[in-house]
C-alpha positions in Angstrom: 1.0 20.2 12.5 -0.4 20.4 8.8 0.0 17.8 5.7 2.2 20.7 3.7 4.7 21.2 6.5 4.8 17.6 6.8 5.9 16.8 2.9 8.6 19.0 3.9 9.8 17.6 6.1 10.3 14.4 3.7 7.1 12.8 4.7 5.2 10.7 1.8 2.5 9.7 1.5 2.0 5.5 2.4 -0.7 3.1 2.2 -0.7 0.0 3.7 -2.7 -3.2 2.9 -3.4 -4.7 6.2 -4.7 -8.4 5.3 -6.1 -9.8 9.3 -7.0 -13.4 10.1 -11.5 -12.9 10.9 -11.7 -13.9 14.6 -15.2 -15.7 14.2 -13.1 -17.5 11.5 -9.4 -17.1 11.7 -9.1 -19.5 7.8 -11.0 -16.8 6.7 -9.0 -13.5 5.7 -9.9 -9.6 5.0 -8.2 -7.1 3.9 -8.2 -3.3 5.5 -6.7 -0.1 3.4 -4.6 2.5 5.3 -3.1 5.6 4.3 -1.2 8.5 5.7 1.5 10.8 5.4 4.9 8.7 7.5 8.5 9.0 7.5 10.6 6.2 5.7 12.2 4.3 6.3 10.8 4.0 9.8 7.6 4.8 9.0 6.5 5.3 13.1 3.2 6.2 11.9 2.4 3.4 10.7 4.1 1.5 13.5 2.0 3.1 16.5 -1.4 2.4 13.9 -0.1 -1.9 14.2 0.8 -1.9 17.5 -2.3 -0.2 18.3 -4.7 -2.6 16.4 -2.7 -5.8 17.9 -3.3 -5.0 21.1 -7.1 -3.1 21.3 -8.8 -5.2 17.3 -8.9 -9.4 18.1 -8.1 -9.1 13.7 -4.8 -11.4 13.8 -2.3 -9.5 11.3 -1.9 -11.7 8.5 0.7 -9.6 6.5 1.3 -6.3 4.9 1.6 -4.8 1.8 3.7 -0.7 1.1 3.9 2.0 -1.2 4.8 5.2 -0.4 5.6 8.6 -2.9 6.9 11.6 -2.9 3.2 14.2 -2.7 6.1 17.3 -3.4 8.9 16.7 -5.8 11.6 18.0 -7.9 10.0 20.1 -10.6 10.6 19.3 -14.2 12.5 21.8 -17.0 11.9 21.5 -20.7 14.1 22.5 -23.1 11.0 24.6 -26.0 12.7 24.2 -28.9 9.8 27.0 -31.0 9.1 30.8 -29.6 5.5 32.2 -30.8 4.9 36.6 -30.3 2.2 37.9 -30.5 2.0 41.1 -31.9 
């Protein structure tokens, strides 16, 4: 499905900052930024990614910070106080 079709189905641009422990140095944290279109509030795409991470990658997850916004929003209506005519 295209990005526009997903947005029309209320998918939103979702950004997650993932902090994880380095495999060789567990006391140190590394940051990874993930971004995709996802459906709030369940976030199935992010959940699949985090499940993949836990099963296949060595860095143990520490925390995930999430930000989301709609890309397609209702337009604004403004009233104009002046009228200009060209003759």
